[in-house]
C-alpha distance (Angstrom), angle and dihedral (degrees) to the residues before:
residue distance angle dihedral
M1 . . .
Q2 3.79 . .
N3 3.77 122.2 .
I4 3.81 99.8 -114.1
R5 3.78 114.4 -163.3
K6 3.78 121.4 -148.8
L7 3.79 126.0 -117.1
P8 3.83 113.1 -118.6
I9 3.81 97.7 -126.6
G10 3.82 108.4 175.2
I11 3.82 95.7 -6.6
Q12 3.79 111.8 133.9
S13 3.80 99.9 167.9
F14 3.80 116.8 93.6
E15 3.80 90.9 -156.5
K16 3.82 93.9 53.4
L17 3.79 90.4 45.0
R18 3.82 94.8 52.8
E19 3.81 96.6 40.5
G20 3.81 93.3 45.0
G21 3.81 95.1 57.5
Y22 3.79 96.0 -116.6
I23 3.80 125.5 157.0
Y24 3.80 110.2 -91.2
I25 3.80 133.6 178.5
D26 3.80 108.9 -139.9
K27 3.81 112.0 -120.7
T28 3.79 99.2 168.3
E29 3.81 91.3 115.6
F30 3.81 87.8 62.3
I31 3.80 90.1 50.5
Y32 3.80 91.3 52.5
N33 3.82 91.5 49.8
L34 3.80 92.1 44.9
V35 3.80 93.0 52.0
H36 3.81 97.3 43.9
T37 3.82 101.2 45.2
G38 3.81 94.7 66.6
Q39 3.79 96.7 -142.9
I40 3.79 132.2 128.1
Y41 3.80 115.4 -107.8
F42 3.78 131.7 -162.2
L43 3.81 111.8 -155.5
S44 3.78 100.9 -145.2
R45 3.80 110.5 165.8
P46 3.82 134.6 141.3
R47 3.77 121.5 -95.0
R48 3.81 116.9 -68.7
F49 3.83 95.0 19.2
G50 3.82 96.5 122.4
K51 3.82 103.3 -98.1
S52 3.81 94.1 139.3
L53 3.80 92.4 44.2
F54 3.81 91.1 50.2
L55 3.82 90.7 50.7
S56 3.80 89.6 48.2
T57 3.82 87.9 52.0
L58 3.82 89.8 51.1
K59 3.80 89.9 50.7
A60 3.82 92.0 52.4
Y61 3.82 89.8 46.9
F62 3.80 93.6 53.6
E63 3.81 93.3 41.9
G64 3.81 87.9 57.7
K65 3.81 98.1 -119.7
K66 3.81 93.3 161.2
K67 3.82 95.0 166.0
L68 3.83 89.5 68.5
F69 3.80 91.9 58.5
N70 3.84 97.7 54.6
């Protein structure tokens, strides 16, 4: 049987998403660029475009939770 991964409907926590085996599009390259450019950013996106999830990913990045990024 195939290994079917779940869709993360309504999940806004990066940690829950990674530990629960949900489908995830890796955005760590954006985090690296965001951190190293030294500019101020305003995250203005429509509803349901992943703002909370991206901020949760940033939190995990700065807290040093390396196991979530493997």
